[in-house]
N, C-alpha and C positions, 0 to 999 in steps of 0.2 A: 502493498499500501501506499504510493506516493504521496498524497496530497490530501487532508482531511481541512472540510468546509467547516465551519463552526458558526451556528446559526442562533444568537441571543435571541429571545424572542418572548411577548407578553399582551394579550390579549388585544391581536390585531386581528382583521376582519381575513375570513379565511380566503376570497379570490385574490386579495394581495398576496398573500403565503403559496399558494398556489401558482403564481405566476413566478413566485421567486425560486422556488423549487424546482420547477419545470425547467427555467432556464439551465438551472445545474445540471440538470440529470441529461440535458440536451448536448453537453460537452461532447466535442467531437474526440477526445482522448476518454478514457473509461478508469483509469486506476486511478480515483479516489471515492472518498465514502463522506457522507454528510451527518453530521454529528448535529442536531437541533436541540435546544436548549428551551424548553418553556420553565419559563421561571417565574412562576406562579400565576399562572392564568386563572380566571372565575371557573368554577365546576363544569357548565355548561360550553363554555368555548375551549376549554382545555380537553372536551370529548370528541368536539368537529377536528380540532386540528390532529389531534391522535390519530382518527379516520383517517383525515388526509394525509397524515405521514406515513401510513400502510400501503398507500400507492408506488411508494417509491423504494426501489428493491435496494437502494445505495444508503437508504438511509437508516439511522439510529434515534431514536426520539426517545427522549428524559425530561423527565417532569420533575422539578423541583418547588414543594410547597412553599413560597415566600409571599403567600396573599397576605395583603393589608400592611407588608414591608417595603421600605423603600424599593424604587428600580435602580441597579446597583449593574450595570453592564460589566465593569470591572468581573464584580463574582460569578455573574452569570458566564461570561468569555472564561473564567478559571475554571468552572464548574466542566464547561465543556471540554475545555483543554487537557485535563485531569483523563479523560474520554477517548483522545482520538489514538488513532493508528498509525497515520501517515509521518510520514518524515518533515513534511512541512503544512504548517497552517491557516488557512486562507480563513480571514474573518469578514462575515458576513453583515450586509444590513439587510433586513425581512422587505425593504423596500426596493429592491435592486432587481433588474433584470439582466442577465449578463448574455453576453455575446458565445455562439457555440463555440468559438476558436478562443478565448478567453483563458481557459486553463493550459493548453499546447502553449501560448505564446509567453505565460508566465511564465512556467515550466523551462521555456529555454533561457529565462532572465535569471531565476534566481538560483540560487546554491547555498551551501552550508556556511558560508562567510558574508549574507546579506541579507535585506530584508527588501520586498518591493510593494509601494505603494500602487494602487491604482484609480482611477479617476471614472466621476458617473456625469452624466447629463441631469440636471435637474429637470423633470418633464414640466410644463406648464398644465394649469388645471383643464384646459381645451382638448387635450393631448389625451384620450381612453381607450385611442383601438390598439393595443400593445401587441395584438398580432401582427401590425403591419409597420412596425419599426423595422428601419433598415440599418443594418450593422455593416454596411458599407459604406452611407451617406455622413457628410458632416451637416451636423446642426447648429442653428444658432442659439439654442437655451445656454444659461450657466451653468458654467462646468465647477463641478467641485475642487478646491484648492489642495494642494499637497504641502503647501507651506503654513496654511492657519488652521488643518486638520489631519489627520491621522488617520481615522478611522478603520479605510478599508487599506488595508495590508495583510501582507503574505508573511511569514518567518516562519526558519526553521523549529522545529519542534525542543529540539534540544538545547537550544539557545534561550527560549522563554522558560526555559525551568533553570537553566542558569543565573538568570536573572530574579527569578521567582514568579513570574504571572504577572499578570495585570494589577495595579495598587487599588486595593478595596476601600481604602479612604473617601474615593470619589466615587459620589452617589447622584442620583438624577439623572444628568447631564453634563456633559461635557468636560475636558481637561487630561481624562485619564490616557486617550489617545496619543497626545503631544507628547504625555510622561511616558509612555511605553518607548515611543520613538527615541527618547532622549536616553535613556537606559540602555536600549539597541545600540546605539552608536556610543554609549562610554563603553560596552565590550568589545568596541573596534568591529560592529559588522557595517558593512556600505549599505547605506540609501541609495537605493534604483526607484527608478518610475515607470510602470506602464501604462504608457499615455494615453488619453483619449482617443487621438487618431489612431492609435495602435490595437485597442480592443474599447471599441464603445460599447458604455456599459450605461442603462437608463434607471433614473431614478422615479420611482410612480407616484404623480401628485397626492399630498395630503397637505390639509391645512396646516397654516404655519401656528406655532405656538411660540410666545415669549416665554423667555427666561424666568420673568416676572410670573407667570401662570404655571409656569414646573416647579418652582423651587423658591425656600425662603428669602427673606432679604438678605444679600450680601453674601449668599451661599458660595456662587461663582466666585467670585473675590477672594475668598477664604481657600477654596481648593485650588486658586490661581496662584495666592501667596504660598499653600502649603507646597506645590509644586517645583517654586520657585527654593523655598528654606531646605527641606529635607535633602539626608544626605543620596549618593547615589548607592547604597548597600544592597545585596538580594533581600528578595521580600519572602515570607516564609508563606505564602497562602500556598501554591502546587503541590507542596508535602505535608499540609496539614488535612485532617480529617474534612469530610465536606460538610460543613456544617448544616447547609439545607435538609440533607439527610434527616436530621435527628427530631424528634416528635416537637410538635408546636404546642405548648402550654398555655402558650398567650391568644389561640384561637378560639378554642373552647368557651373562655372565660368572656372574650369580646362579644361571643355570638349567643352568650346565656342573659339571662335576668339577674345577673347577682350586682346588686346595689355599687353604685361609686363609690371609692372610699377616700377622694380626694377633690375638692373643688377650688376654682381659682377664683379669689374674691380680690377687693380693692383692699389697700393698694398692692398693685398687681405687682410691683417690684418686691416686695416683702412677699406674696404667694410664689414667685418664683426660688427665692432662698428657701421658704420653706417647704416647699416641693423638692428639692436637693437634699434637705436635709433628713425628709421624711425618708426619702429612698435608699440616702445612705445608712439608716437603722435597720431595714429590714434585713431581715435572715436568708439563706439559700431557699429558693422557691417561693418566697412569700413577693406579692406583687401590691400594685399600685393601680387603681382601676379610676378614670376622668371619662365621664360622659354628660358632656356640659353643654347647653345650647346658649346660644348668644342671642340675646333679643334686645331692640333695638326700644329705647326709653324715649316719647315724646315729652320735652319740657315746653311746656306753650304758655306760662305765666308771665304777665309782664314784670320787665324790670324796673328801675326806677327810672332808666334812660328813657326806656318809652315811654315811660309818662309825661317828661319831658318833650320827648316828638309830638306826643298828641296835644299837648298846649301850643306847641310851635303851629300843628298843622292848624287847630282853632284860628291862631293870630292870621295865618295865610287865609282863610278860609274870608276874615272879616274886612282884609284888605283886599280882597281881590285877584290874588295870586292863585292861579290855580296849577297847585303843584303840593304834594305830601312827599313828607319824609318818613322812610317805610320804617318798622319796626325790628332791627336787626337781630333783635335776643329770642327769636323763638327757634329754636335748632333742635337737630335730633342726634343723639351720641349713644354708646353702648356701656353696660354695667361694667363688661370685662369686654377689651377689645380681642377679637377673633384671631387677625394676625399677628399679635404680640403673643396670643399664647399657641398657636401654631407652629412660630416661628420660634421660639424658647422648646417647646415640644422637639423638633426637629434636632436643632443643637444640640439639645440635652443627651437625646438618642443616637446620635453622630460620633458624640467625643465621648460616650462613656460604654461603647460596648464592651467592653473590656468587662464591665459588671452586669452587663445583660443578658440573662441567658437566653431571654424570647420577648418578641415585642409584638402588638400589632397596633396599628394608627388608622384610621378615617374617618374623613373628614366628608360634610356637607359645607360646600366654601361659604362664609360669612354666617353658618346659622350653627353649626354642630361639629363638636368635635369627638371623637372615642377613641382613646389610647389606653392601651395596658401594657406594663413594662412587668415582666418576671427578674428577681433578681437573681444574679448568679451564685 
């Protein structure tokens, strides 16, 4: 076995997945396998995808129950890399459609002392007839950058083990790819590019999500700072136990009717300190449950300044000026700010993984947070 395609995935539509897998299956050379890592899809979607994957003879499907945990491309890829049999690993984006000659061209370019980045066209929304894509044609669409992103990459399996895999500190979106590229270069691998002109690959359109929608405030900046300052030492991940195969004590608690045992109240900063103290005092196996709604409170009483405005308006009316000064002090607020609590819990989980046996985190944006933390 020469090549292993590793496909990290969660909760994407079946048609998109089928387009990607079929394009890999259609490669002109057959010396490859597909490792499909289903990283915590919801139960019904997981069943559909598992059934789809049975249609591909070269594919091995793995499901890891990370439901209600943050998306971690690093962890998903590390789990997949631990399963590969090929000499070279090709990292796949589930949105991609590959040229039939992709693997043959990659095989001619990569060796055990190099890694290869490849590129894709970003298809616009109005291009949906994927069966008519012409791999011999040049398109005017935007092309992915090999400088600003390194997510589309192939590397020798033995070298990824040498550096210890992807860094699992990186969560939700971004940075893990550039960090990997830097660490591969640090062990003297030559970086090469399989350009879009050599092998056109197409990225299926989907609605764009901003980093603000995807992650808490300043998390991207936090990851970037971490990537710049951390030492270039081998990581432990590829030689560690696969954490996602362990039992999930947080899941049945999240899905049960067990009442919350912690609530965030004013003053919020004091509540954050209290939460941290409460968690630190838990014994192994004990847990904190947050199940909190965030309700808007309308404050409509007149302020003193509002009374002054009323008198001014009466004077305006008497002298014939048709203008009213508006009461500015009717406003809407929150008892405890949803975003602040969400961001605090995210950072708390991200920075305290060493002390957390399991967690489950679920939100209805702006309205509700459910969170279970189990002490290690």
